[in-house]
C-alpha positions in Angstrom: -0.1 0.0 0.1 1.5 3.4 -0.9 1.6 5.8 1.7 2.9 9.3 2.2 2.9 11.1 5.6 3.7 14.8 6.0 4.9 16.2 9.2 6.6 19.5 10.4 4.1 22.1 10.0 3.1 24.5 12.7 2.9 28.2 13.5 5.7 30.4 12.9 6.3 34.3 12.7 7.2 35.8 9.4 10.7 35.7 8.4 11.0 32.2 10.2 11.6 28.7 9.0 10.1 25.3 8.8 11.1 22.0 7.4 8.4 19.8 6.2 8.9 15.9 6.0 7.2 13.5 3.8 7.7 10.0 4.8 6.7 7.4 2.2 6.3 3.7 1.9 4.7 1.1 -0.5 6.7 1.9 -3.5 10.2 2.0 -5.0 11.3 5.2 -3.8 14.3 5.7 -6.3 12.1 5.1 -9.3 9.8 8.2 -9.2 9.2 11.9 -8.5 7.6 13.5 -5.3 6.1 16.8 -5.3 5.0 19.3 -2.5 1.8 21.3 -3.2 -0.2 23.7 -1.1 -3.7 25.0 -0.8 -4.9 28.0 1.1 -8.6 28.2 2.0 -10.6 29.4 -0.8 -7.7 29.2 -3.4 -6.7 26.7 -5.9 -4.1 24.0 -5.2 -0.6 25.1 -6.4 2.6 23.3 -6.9 5.6 24.2 -4.8 8.4 22.1 -5.8 9.2 18.5 -7.1 12.1 16.2 -6.8 13.2 13.2 -9.3 14.5 10.8 -6.7 17.0 8.8 -9.1 19.2 11.9 -10.0 18.0 14.4 -7.5 16.9 17.1 -10.3 14.2 19.5 -9.1 11.6 21.8 -10.3 10.4 24.7 -8.3 7.6 27.3 -8.8 9.4 30.5 -9.7 7.8 32.5 -7.0 9.2 30.2 -4.3 12.6 29.8 -5.6 15.3 31.1 -3.3 13.1 30.6 -0.2 12.0 26.7 -0.6 14.3 23.9 -1.1 13.4 20.4 -1.8 15.6 17.4 -0.9 15.4 13.8 -0.4 17.2 11.1 1.9 16.9 8.1 -0.1 18.0 5.8 3.1 14.9 7.0 4.8 12.5 7.3 1.7 11.7 10.7 2.8 11.5 14.0 1.1 12.0 17.4 2.8 10.9 21.0 2.1 12.9 23.5 3.7 11.1 26.8 3.9 12.8 30.0 4.7 11.9 33.6 5.0 8.2 32.7 5.4 5.6 35.1 4.7 1.9 35.3 5.7 0.9 34.4 2.2 2.5 31.0 2.6 0.0 30.0 4.9 -1.7 26.9 3.8 -2.0 23.1 4.0 0.8 21.6 2.3 0.7 18.1 0.8 3.3 15.7 -0.7 2.3 13.4 -3.6 4.1 10.8 -5.9 3.7 10.4 -9.7 3.9 6.9 -10.6 1.7 5.8 -13.5 2.6 8.8 -15.8 6.0 9.4 -14.7 8.2 10.2 -17.6 11.7 10.4 -16.0 11.3 14.0 -14.8 9.2 16.1 -12.6 6.1 17.3 -14.3 6.5 21.1 -15.1 4.1 23.6 -13.7 2.0 20.9 -12.4 -1.2 21.6 -10.2 -1.2 17.9 -9.2 -3.3 16.1 -11.9 -0.3 13.9 -12.8 0.2 12.7 -9.2 -1.4 9.5 -8.0 -1.0 9.2 -4.3 -1.3 12.0 -1.8 -0.3 12.4 1.9 -3.0 13.9 4.4 -1.4 17.3 4.5 0.3 19.6 7.3 -0.7 22.9 8.2 1.6 25.9 7.8 0.5 29.2 9.6 2.7 32.2 9.3 1.9 35.1 11.4 2.6 38.8 10.6 
């Protein structure tokens, strides 16, 4: 059974940092790509970043480059999202997901999640002004 479990969310002041974790199981971690997405109340889901596990190549939304960094620990089957210089507009539920069935060898570009097959339950990030 494929499982993804996010953790690390919380309440932080503007300018602060958080590191989200996405622990995975039930599939061959190195063979696919894992992405982070977020959704704020009343807003559409948006892609944050993605990593192709086999070679570590990444794709990130332009608006978050320089502040958010995605990485993986293959020994732990876990993907991380390091978030620095957080802003109140980063407040959202953050989800990780894996693309398996349509995986082409690289992260989907500018994805809103439609390519991804399995999702975690999400972790809330709240940034206070």
